C-alpha positions in Angstrom: 9.5 5.8 -39.0 12.9 4.7 -39.9 14.8 1.9 -38.3 17.8 4.3 -38.1 19.1 4.9 -34.6 17.6 7.6 -32.5 20.2 9.3 -30.5 22.0 6.7 -28.3 21.0 3.3 -27.3 17.8 3.3 -25.1 18.1 1.4 -21.9 15.0 0.5 -19.7 16.0 3.0 -17.0 18.8 5.4 -16.3 19.7 8.2 -14.1 19.5 12.0 -15.1 22.3 14.1 -13.6 22.3 17.9 -14.0 24.6 20.7 -13.1 22.8 21.3 -9.7 23.5 17.6 -8.7 27.2 18.2 -9.7 27.5 21.3 -7.7 25.8 19.6 -4.5 28.3 16.7 -4.8 31.3 19.0 -5.3 30.4 21.2 -2.3 30.6 18.1 -0.2 33.9 16.9 -1.7 35.3 20.4 -0.8 34.0 20.2 2.7 35.4 18.8 5.8 33.1 15.7 5.8 32.9 12.9 3.2 30.9 10.7 5.6 29.2 10.9 8.9 28.7 14.6 8.3 25.9 17.1 8.3 24.3 16.2 4.9 23.0 12.9 6.0 20.5 14.3 8.5 19.6 16.9 6.0 18.7 14.2 3.5 16.9 12.1 6.1 14.6 15.0 7.2 13.9 16.1 3.7 13.0 12.5 2.7 10.9 11.8 5.7 8.9 15.1 4.9 8.5 14.0 1.2 6.9 10.6 2.1 5.1 12.0 5.3 6.9 9.7 8.0 8.2 10.8 11.2 11.6 9.3 10.8 14.1 8.4 8.1 17.4 6.5 8.2 19.7 6.7 5.3 21.9 3.5 4.5 24.2 2.2 1.8 21.6 0.7 -0.4 18.2 -0.9 -0.6 19.4 -4.4 0.3 21.0 -2.9 3.6 17.7 -1.3 4.6 15.8 -4.5 4.1 18.4 -6.4 6.2 18.4 -3.7 9.1 14.6 -3.8 8.9 14.6 -7.5 9.5 17.2 -7.2 12.3 15.2 -4.4 14.1 12.1 -6.5 14.0 14.0 -9.5 15.6 13.8 -12.0 12.6 15.6 -15.2 13.5 15.3 -18.8 12.8 12.0 -19.2 14.3 10.4 -16.4 12.1 8.2 -17.3 8.9 7.6 -14.3 6.7 5.3 -14.0 3.7 6.3 -12.1 0.5 5.7 -12.2 -3.2 7.8 -14.0 -5.8 7.6 -11.2 -8.3 10.3 -9.1 -6.8 14.0 -8.5 -6.7 15.7 -11.1 -4.7 16.6 -8.8 -1.7 12.9 -8.6 -0.6 13.1 -12.2 0.4 16.9 -12.5 1.1 16.8 -10.1 3.9 14.9 -12.8 5.9 17.3 -15.5 5.0 20.2 -13.3 6.2 18.6 -13.5 9.8 17.9 -17.3 9.5 14.1 -16.9 9.0 11.8 -18.9 6.5 10.3 -17.2 3.4 6.8 -18.2 2.5 5.8 -17.1 -1.1 2.2 -16.1 -1.9 1.0 -15.7 -5.6 0.2 -12.4 -7.3 -2.9 -10.8 -8.5 -3.2 -11.3 -12.3 -4.5 -7.5 -12.7 -2.2 -5.7 -10.5 0.9 -8.1 -10.3 1.1 -7.2 -6.7 1.0 -9.9 -3.9 -2.5 -11.3 -3.7 -4.3 -10.2 -0.4 -6.6 -13.2 -0.6 -3.7 -15.6 -1.1 -2.0 -14.1 1.9 -5.1 -14.5 4.0 -5.5 -18.0 2.9 -1.9 -18.9 4.1 -2.7 -17.4 7.4 -5.9 -19.1 7.8 -4.4 -22.4 7.2 -1.8 -22.2 10.0 -2.3 -21.5 13.8 -2.0 -18.0 15.0 1.6 -17.2 15.8 3.0 -19.3 13.0 4.0 -16.1 11.0 5.8 -13.1 12.1 5.3 -10.7 9.2 4.4 -9.7 5.6 6.8 -7.8 3.1 4.4 -6.4 0.4 6.2 -5.0 -2.6 5.0 -1.8 -4.5 6.0 -3.7 -7.7 6.8 -1.4 -10.8 5.6 1.7 -8.7 2.0 0.6 -8.1 1.2 1.0 -4.3 -0.1 -2.0 -2.4 -3.3 -1.1 -0.5 -1.7 -1.4 2.9 -4.9 -0.6 4.6 -6.3 -3.9 4.0 -2.9 -5.6 4.8 -2.8 -3.8 8.2 -6.0 -4.9 9.3 -4.9 -8.6 8.3 -1.7 -8.1 10.1 -3.4 -6.7 13.3 -5.6 -9.9 13.3 -2.7 -12.1 13.2 -0.2 -10.2 15.2 2.2 -9.4 12.3 4.4 -6.7 11.5 4.7 -5.1 7.8 7.9 -4.1 6.0 6.7 -2.2 2.9 9.4 -2.6 0.1 8.7 0.8 -1.7 11.9 0.7 -3.7 9.8 1.2 -6.9 7.5 3.7 -5.6 8.7 7.1 -4.0 5.8 9.4 -4.6 3.3 6.7 -5.1 0.1 6.3 -3.1 -3.0 4.5 -2.5 -6.4 5.9 -1.4 -7.7 4.3 1.9 -11.3 3.4 2.8 -12.0 6.9 3.9 -10.9 8.2 0.7 -7.6 9.7 2.0 -4.4 9.6 0.0 -1.7 7.5 1.7 1.7 8.0 0.5 4.1 5.0 0.1 6.4 4.9 3.1 4.4 7.2 5.3 4.5 4.9 8.3 0.9 4.8 8.9 0.4 1.1 7.9 3.7 -0.5 7.9 6.2 -0.6 10.8 9.0 0.1 8.3 9.2 0.9 4.8 12.4 0.9 2.5 13.5 2.7 -0.6 16.5 2.4 -2.9 18.6 5.2 -4.7 20.2 3.0 -7.4 20.7 4.9 -10.7 17.7 3.4 -12.3 15.4 4.5 -9.5 13.4 7.9 -9.1 16.3 9.4 -6.9 19.7 8.5 -8.0 22.6 8.4 -5.5 24.9 6.1 -7.2 23.8 3.6 -4.5 21.9 4.2 -1.3 18.8 3.4 0.6 16.4 4.9 3.1 14.2 3.4 5.8 11.1 5.4 7.1 9.1 4.7 10.2 6.8 6.4 12.7 8.2 4.0 15.5 10.8 5.9 17.6 12.1 2.7 19.3 12.7 1.2 15.9 14.1 4.4 14.6 16.7 4.4 17.5 17.6 0.7 17.0 18.2 1.4 13.2 20.5 4.2 14.0 22.5 1.8 16.2 22.5 -1.1 13.8 23.7 0.8 10.7 26.9 1.7 12.7 28.3 -1.5 14.1 25.6 -1.6 17.0 27.6 1.3 18.6 25.9 4.2 20.5 27.6 7.5 21.6 24.4 8.5 23.5 25.2 8.7 27.2 21.6 8.0 28.1 21.7 4.5 26.4 25.1 3.3 28.1 24.6 0.3 30.2 28.4 0.3 31.7 29.0 2.5 34.6 31.2 5.8 34.0 34.0 4.0 35.9 34.4 1.2 33.4 35.4 4.0 30.9 38.7 4.8 32.9 41.7 2.6 33.1 42.5 1.6 36.7 45.8 3.6 36.6 44.1 6.9 35.7 44.0 9.6 38.4 41.2 8.9 40.7 40.4 12.7 40.8 38.7 12.6 37.3 36.4 9.7 38.5 32.9 10.5 39.3 32.7 13.2 36.6 30.7 11.1 34.2 31.6 9.4 30.9 34.6 10.9 29.1 34.1 12.3 25.7 35.7 9.5 23.7 33.5 6.7 25.4 31.1 4.7 23.3 29.4 1.3 23.6 28.9 -1.5 21.1 25.6 -2.8 22.4 24.5 -5.0 19.3 26.2 -6.8 16.5 25.6 -4.2 13.9 26.9 -3.3 10.4 28.6 -0.7 8.6 25.6 0.3 6.3 26.2 4.1 6.3 25.6 6.4 3.4 28.3 8.9 2.5 27.8 12.6 2.5 28.4 13.1 -1.2 25.9 10.3 -1.9 23.4 12.1 0.3 24.1 15.5 -1.3 23.2 13.9 -4.6 20.1 12.3 -3.2 19.0 15.4 -1.7 19.6 17.4 -5.0 17.6 14.8 -6.8 14.7 14.8 -4.2 14.1 18.3 -5.1 13.2 17.4 -8.6 11.3 14.1 -7.6 7.8 15.4 -8.4 8.8 16.9 -11.7 10.4 13.4 -12.5 7.2 11.5 -11.4 5.2 13.7 -13.6 7.3 13.0 -16.7 7.0 9.3 -15.8 3.2 9.5 -15.9 3.3 11.4 -19.3 5.4 8.5 -20.7 3.1 5.9 -19.2 0.1 7.7 -20.9 1.7 7.6 -24.3 2.6 3.9 -23.8 -1.0 3.2 -22.6 -2.6 5.1 -25.6 -0.8 2.8 -27.8 -1.2 -0.5 -26.2 -4.8 -0.3 -25.4 -6.8 -2.6 -27.6 -3.8 -4.4 -29.0 -4.5 -8.1 -29.5 -0.9 -9.1 -29.1 -0.6 -7.3 -25.7 -2.2 -9.4 -22.9 -1.8 -6.7 -20.2 0.2 -3.4 -19.6 0.9 -1.1 -16.6 -1.8 1.3 -17.8 -2.8 4.4 -16.1 -3.4 3.8 -12.5 -3.9 6.5 -9.8 -1.1 6.7 -7.4 1.3 4.7 -9.7 4.8 6.0 -9.5 5.9 4.2 -12.7 9.5 2.9 -11.8 8.6 0.3 -14.7 6.2 0.3 -17.5 5.5 -3.4 -18.1 3.6 -5.1 -20.9 2.5 -8.8 -21.1 3.4 -9.6 -24.8 3.0 -12.4 -27.2 6.2 -14.0 -28.5 8.2 -12.1 -25.7 11.5 -13.5 -26.4 11.4 -12.6 -30.1 10.2 -9.3 -29.2 13.1 -8.9 -26.6 15.6 -9.8 -29.2 14.0 -7.5 -31.9 14.3 -4.6 -29.6 18.0 -5.4 -28.8 18.8 -5.5 -32.4 17.3 -1.9 -32.6 19.5 -1.0 -29.4 16.5 -0.7 -27.2 17.4 -2.6 -24.0 14.3 -3.7 -22.2 14.6 -5.8 -19.1 12.4 -8.7 -17.5 11.1 -8.0 -14.0 11.2 -10.6 -12.6 12.1 -14.2 -12.8 9.9 -15.6 -9.9 12.0 -16.1 -6.8 10.5 -19.4 -6.0 12.3 -20.9 -9.2 15.7 -19.6 -8.3 18.1 -22.5 -7.6 18.6 -21.0 -4.0 14.9 -21.0 -3.1 14.1 -24.3 -4.8 16.3 -26.1 -2.2 13.5 -25.3 0.2 11.0 -27.2 -1.8 9.5 -24.5 -4.0 9.0 -25.7 -7.6 7.5 -24.8 -10.9 3.6 -24.9 -10.7 3.5 -23.5 -7.1 2.4 -20.1 -8.2 0.7 -20.2 -11.5 -0.1 -16.5 -11.7 3.4 -15.3 -11.1 4.8 -17.9 -13.6 2.3 -17.0 -16.2 3.1 -13.3 -15.8 6.9 -14.1 -15.9 6.3 -16.0 -19.3 5.3 -12.8 -21.2 6.4 -9.8 -19.1 8.9 -7.2 -20.5 9.7 -3.8 -19.1 10.0 -1.0 -21.6 12.1 2.1 -21.4 10.9 4.4 -18.7 12.9 7.4 -17.2 12.4 11.1 -17.2 15.1 11.9 -19.8 13.3 9.5 -22.3 12.3 12.0 -25.1 9.2 11.7 -27.1 11.1 10.9 -30.2 12.9 8.0 -28.5 9.5 6.5 -27.2 8.0 6.9 -30.5 10.8 4.8 -31.8 10.3 2.1 -29.2 6.6 2.1 -29.8 7.1 1.8 -33.5 9.6 -1.1 -33.3 7.0 -2.9 -31.3 4.2 -2.1 -33.9 6.3 -3.3 -36.8 7.3 -6.5 -35.0 3.6 -7.5 -34.6 1.9 -5.9 -37.3 
């Protein structure tokens, strides 16, 4: 194949917007509500149905989703939370926002997911009660086996936040042989998703929290809107406090007036807009089709990379994998990265280990602490993976890699 450009530059990920999406957004723009309108609960209900959870709360982005989860679970300066160093910074930062301490556990060299045995060893080395929770990450779209982590969490009295930003539609199979979809709420108290443009469902920005816990659900609804509630059943002040002393006493004793609301917690404005929800809802209708295309792309990559001596590892074909990313561990990674960019193939590196970031190094983390994560980082590179990637474009990517090595 020639080195000539194939269509346009090829990014590692991108959104796909069709006419249905445009019409869905346009209808909202022409409606009475741009935010806090009826499309939000529609999107939440549809997403909860998609992953199999009881409740879903739409928020402004995935980072906001993580922050609200930490707040809802009462993370504070006394909390110690375990997570993986191979993730986007927000997975750990949400704990720091609340003043908690982040403790990293190394990854499994085969799955690149947080290593169950490493987490267990950390817990075994400390008195029970030292840790509050675990944040496993479904990295690249591969689902963490939350069944095992749930048993461990129960043993030590921990909660679980599942970071499923990479894995809508992904799943693992539990001990009984039952398929468990990411974010279904059966193993983690809370799970979060992202609607960034490179994700499976693109809403420009946006996030979703799923749960089966009604009390957490109600708290999340309040926290995403300044800590304010308009639900009369939740009010703590008496109805009389809603009236000014100068008001006619005849209207007292009639309950709360229609305008009354209470700020009961220090919350945030983490709301999603209706036009973003409309885009997300439209995209959700094609989620399974997009996931199937991702699996087809993964198979074509796998067929090529299997058995190649210069590839130390790759995402492969894994049951339940959602393939947000297709990652290879390659020899001469930096030179390959530059070669692909020269050919307008914009691969990406996921991720620089968090414990090596200057912010986290101030807490004592250093190079050598997590050899598996550091070894993975030394050779990982994420290849183009998105439903609109054509076979011709993928062939061009593969051919560029083949010629670089062979």
